[in-house]
C-alpha positions as CSV (number, residue, x, y, z in Angstrom):
1,X,9.2,4.8,-22.4
2,X,10.2,4.0,-18.6
3,X,11.4,7.3,-17.4
4,X,11.5,11.0,-18.2
5,X,14.1,13.2,-16.4
6,X,13.9,17.0,-16.5
7,X,16.4,19.6,-16.0
8,X,14.6,20.8,-12.8
9,X,15.5,17.4,-11.2
10,X,11.9,16.1,-11.4
11,X,11.7,12.4,-12.9
12,X,8.5,10.7,-14.1
13,X,8.3,6.9,-14.1
14,X,6.1,4.8,-16.5
15,X,4.9,1.3,-16.8
16,X,3.0,-0.6,-19.5
17,X,3.3,-1.7,-23.0
18,X,4.7,0.5,-25.7
19,X,2.0,3.0,-26.8
20,X,0.1,2.4,-23.6
21,X,2.5,3.6,-20.9
22,X,1.0,5.1,-17.9
23,X,2.5,7.3,-15.2
24,X,3.1,5.6,-12.0
25,X,5.4,7.8,-10.0
26,X,6.9,11.3,-10.0
27,X,10.0,12.1,-8.0
28,X,10.7,15.8,-7.3
29,X,14.1,17.4,-6.8
30,X,13.0,18.2,-3.1
31,X,12.6,14.4,-2.4
32,X,8.8,14.4,-2.4
33,X,7.2,11.4,-4.3
34,X,3.7,11.3,-5.9
35,X,2.2,8.0,-6.7
36,X,-0.5,7.4,-9.4
37,X,-2.9,4.6,-10.5
38,X,-5.1,4.4,-13.6
39,X,-4.8,3.8,-17.3
40,X,-2.8,6.1,-19.6
41,X,-4.3,9.5,-19.8
42,X,-6.5,8.9,-16.8
43,X,-3.7,8.6,-14.0
44,X,-4.9,9.8,-10.7
45,X,-2.8,10.7,-7.7
46,X,-3.3,8.3,-4.9
47,X,-0.5,9.0,-2.5
48,X,2.3,11.5,-1.8
49,X,5.3,10.9,0.5
50,X,6.7,14.1,1.9
51,X,10.5,14.3,2.3
52,X,10.8,17.3,4.6
53,X,8.8,15.6,7.4
54,X,8.3,12.0,6.4
55,X,4.5,12.3,6.3
56,X,2.3,10.5,3.8
57,X,-0.9,12.1,2.3
58,X,-3.5,9.7,0.6
59,X,-5.8,11.0,-2.1
60,X,-9.2,9.7,-3.5
61,X,-11.1,10.8,-6.7
62,X,-10.8,10.7,-10.4
63,X,-8.0,12.2,-12.4
64,X,-8.2,16.0,-12.1
65,X,-10.5,15.8,-9.2
66,X,-8.3,14.2,-6.6
67,X,-8.8,15.2,-3.0
68,X,-6.9,14.7,0.2
69,X,-8.6,11.8,2.2
70,X,-6.0,11.1,4.9
71,X,-2.8,12.6,6.3
72,X,-0.4,10.4,8.2
73,X,2.3,12.2,10.3
74,X,5.8,10.7,10.4
75,X,5.8,10.8,14.2
76,X,3.0,8.2,14.2
77,X,1.0,10.1,16.8
78,X,-1.6,11.7,14.4
79,X,-3.6,10.8,11.5
80,X,-6.0,13.3,10.0
81,X,-9.1,12.3,7.9
82,X,-10.9,14.5,5.4
83,X,-14.3,14.2,3.8
84,X,-16.2,16.0,1.1
85,X,-15.3,17.4,-2.2
86,X,-12.1,18.9,-3.3
């Protein structure tokens, strides 16, 4: 499978060999896009592009325990850094 499209407008994109496909991206109806890394079943969120303001959020951590580590504002004038657990 390479793509799954839902009635809500959300679409999930996959890469990999048949039977080992891993999710790499989710596009939401509002234009937000989430990017994932990791093997099938252990995909973790690494980045989210925000459609409403053009900002980008970066995440660290294992699948299910991701935490925001950096937020870049679209105006290029501010970057916020975060530390600690989720």
